[in-house]
C-alpha positions, 0 to 999 in steps of 0.5 A: 673292434677285432681290428683294434684289439689285434692292432693293440695286441700287436703293438703291446707284443712289439713293445714288449719284444723291444723292451726285452731287447733293450734290457738285454743289450743294456745288461750285456753292455753294463755287466759283461762288455767293456769297450776301450774309450778310443774304440767307443769314441770312434764308434760314436763318431761313425769312424772306421773300427776293425775288430781283431781276434786274440787266439793268435795271441793266446794260442798262436805264438809264444811270448814275446813274438805274440805281443810284437805281432799283435802290436804290429797288426794294430799299427797296420790298422791305424796306418790305414785309417781305422781304429783297432779293437782287439777282443778278448776276455779279461777276468770274466769281462769281454773287452772290446779294444785293449790298452797296451797294459791289457795286451801285455797281460794277455800276451804273457799268458800268466792267467792261463787264458782259455781258447774261448768260442761262443759255447765257452763264453758263459763259463768264462764270464761266470767264472771270471776267467781269461780267454782268447776269443776265436773267430766265432766269439769275436764275431759275436762280441764285435757285432754286440759292440756295433763293429762292422768289420772283423779281420782274422787269419783264416776261418774254421770250417767243415773238418775232413771226415765229417761224415764220421765225426760231425766236426763242423766249426762254430765259426760257420754257425756264427757266420750264418747268424751274425751281421758282420764282415769277416776278412780272412785268408779263406779257410784253413787248408787242413779243412774240407774246403769244398764242403765248407763252401757248401755249408756256407751256401746253406747258411746263406752267407755271402762269400766274396774273394778279394782280387781279380778272379773268383779263386777261393784261397786256402790260407797258406796258398792262393788257390784251393781249386774252388771258386767263390760265387763273387769277387771284388777288387777294391775296398769300395766295392767290398764296402758296398756289399757289406752295406747292402747286406746290413741294410737288408737286415739279413742277419748273416755275415759277409765273408771276404776271402783275401789271398796270401801275398804272392811273396809268401805263397811260394812256400805253399806246397811245402806247408801243404805237405806238412799239413797232411803229415800233421793232420794224420798225426793228430788223428793217430793221437786221438786229438779232436775238437777245438784242440785239433787246429792249435796242434796242427798249426804248431806241428806244421810250424815245427815241420816247416822250420818256422816258414809257416809261422812267417807266412801266417803272420804275413797274411794276418798283416795283409788282411789287416791292411785290406780290412782297414781299407774296407772299414774306411770305405764303409764308414765313408759310404755311410757318412755320405748317406748321413751327410745327405740326410743332414743336408750335407753338413760339413761339421767334424762330428758327422764327416769322415776325414780322409788323408792329410793335405800338404801344400808347399815347396819341393827343392833340390838341395845342395848341402855343403858340410864342414865349412863355416862362413868364417872359414869361407874364402872369397878370394877366388880359391877353391874352398874344400868341403863335402857336398851332397845333392838331395831332395828337400823343401819344407812341404816335401819333407813333411809329406815324406815324413807322413808317408814313412809314418804310414799317413800318405798325404795329398802333396800339392807342389810345383816342379820342373817337368823331370820330376815324379811324385815317387822320386820327390818322396823317395818312394817306390810305392804307388802314390797319389801324384795328382797334386804335382804340378810340372811346369814345362818352362821352369826348373825345380827349385834349388836351395844351396845351404852351408852347414856348420861343423855342428850340423846347424845351418850357417847360410843358404841361397835359394832359387824359389821362383817356381813356388809362385806357380802353386796358385789359387787356381791350381789349388782350387782343383783340390777343394774337395780334398782340402775340405775332407782332410783331417788336417791341412799343412802349408809352408811359407813358400807358397803365394800369400793369395794361395794361403788365404784361399786355403784358410777360406775353404778350410774355414768353411769346412772346419778343417784345421790348418797347420802353418810352418813358417819356413823362414823369418822373411816369410813367416808373417805372410799369412798374417799381413793385412788380413784376418782371414788366417783366423778362420782356419790356422790352428797350429803353427811351428815357428822358431824363435826368430820366426815367432818374433816376425809373426808378432811384428806383423800383428803389431807386437814390437820386435824382440831379440830373444836368443836361445843360444844364450843357454850356452852361457847359463842355466837352461831353465832360467833361459827358457823361462826368460824366453817364455816371458818374452814371447808370451805377448805374441802367443796370447794374441795368437791363441785367441784364434789358434789351438797351439803354438810350438816354438822350436828352440834348437837343441833346447827342445820346444816351448808349447803355448796352449789353453788346452788340457795336454792329456786330451786328444790334440787334433781339433778345429775349435779355437780357445775363444770358442771353447771358452778357454781363457788361461794360456799355459806355456810348457817346456819340452826338453829334447828327452835329456841333454845327455841323450842328445847325439854327440855328433849331429849330421844335419839339423836342417830337417829336424823341424820338418820331421818333428812336424810330420811326426806330430801331425801323424800322431794327431791323425791317430787321435793321440793326446797333445802330450804324446804328439809333441813327444813323438815330434821330438823323437822324430827330430832326434832321429833326423839329427843323425841322418844325412837326409832331411827325413830319416830313412829309418823312421816308420810307424812302429817306432812311434807307437804310444807305448814306445814314445812314452818309454822314450820320454816318460817325464811330464813337461815343465809348466813355465808360465800361466797367463790369462788371455 
């Protein structure tokens, strides 16, 4: 009887405690916390999210430097595969993730944001104030939202002279009670680092350095003279420790100390001397409590003439990169466990996607400029013109574009023995070259092209036999990468059998495929004599002629639409006519596809889809699976005809640059409209570049905010038709 009573009492006590906890969590979530939709979607899908503090925005820098830095840090997190979640307080509500408008509001500081630690949260919330969150309060908010990785510059700690002041940062208390990983450049060197490490040990906090040794970093300097208990050298190893810490339910943080990059550590001695001076001044001026750190950092920046601020920004960006990589590894680790529990399900809902895969051509291009075919003399004389040798090939161009936009891909291609992945992609970075197949007995494909005076292609000659070596046997070695990619792109240069294999394995794993037709004579290859393309090809980017040949391979009569007719009349009338003529082919394809982007040269693009263009673009679902039955064709002009370059250097890489930018934006989870506009912006950059992929493009030029400023308009709906 006593056992039954005791068990019943324990059950009621447990249920009461659980109910109270649930009510508390719901109360917090509903009344005090607002999670950005993008962050919420990532968390619900078990995708990597990185929390970022906001005192660097509100108290670390003046406007607009603070805004630019915050945007750049968020972009670095995105480039490395995670979703950023900047945390702050706006009108008394904790915001987990900020829209561009909210970040701008915070950066301008017009609402006088307060520096908000954990102790200040009740006041900030109840009085509906604005605030930048410190390390401690950001840890609390991130953990409440379910975020496992938080990136900051440096943590607070035990202040020098603690025996007189008892000044110990709330960051250490929060580290001792909040289960989250904190990625920082160690402890700020204005603090007593030895006592801080002792205090962390007392609190049971696991301290790990990120690198080849256990030397604990001191914010601006790589070495503090103290050793951490442990070290890791890879994101995967760090992720395993974080996962074990949270699986054990220790309710303590893991501190991962990342040394400042070598190139910014050289000024460490100068900064250290300035810190000593600033600390003494703070003491002499009776500056205490939470005002000490902002004062010292500001004074150090003045004494070093801005060097310390540059080093601060550099280490925060470096930490963001490392933190995002760790978050991705942690998410992958957990998803693999989830996949095991769900019998290795391969649906997109419970599988982390890795980097994109691109399969296609690498060429050595010989570019001849300033010589139209009508001027070409074939009587034995020498034709004068400008010649340039460069790397090209559709697959290579797309892969280089993705690399420059922060989305390094696995590039599967074939070349002669003299090439490396770095030389092919024009990069000095360490890249995954496993997809490069070097054929000893062959030479790298060569393509000679004559460009007209307006930069458009007049004619070309290609030696492309080596692409036949991109066989099913070679590509099958990368089956795991194909089936775990967010998207796979292939061009029409690869063998038809290889195309079918890619469609088959990607179809099994529900990985969407993008097909770039490359040339009218090759455009129909994946569609000829089989329906296997329907399993995976969800996006294609043909020009008008290529779309017509695709239609012909599917039984649609060949039409002769010509975008050059726009020179002879009203652009909208010509675009409307083109849309009507290609509608039949688009209707046929869209039963199994997501979107068709038809490039129109200098006119821009037509986009045929059945999807809401304000929704996320990347998807494996077909129109038939979604029950969508109305095709819409939109017209996207090239921003404006007045904004087009007056002198086009080359149009040969514009389409490939467009595809790279669209795919990059898709991987970021951006809307269909935003992705297409990103592609148009990249194409415009390409028109002004001598190389197929502009050297100047980077992820910072293609943020949602910048793309929308460049193209604030809505596309014109040209045609609607029931499938």
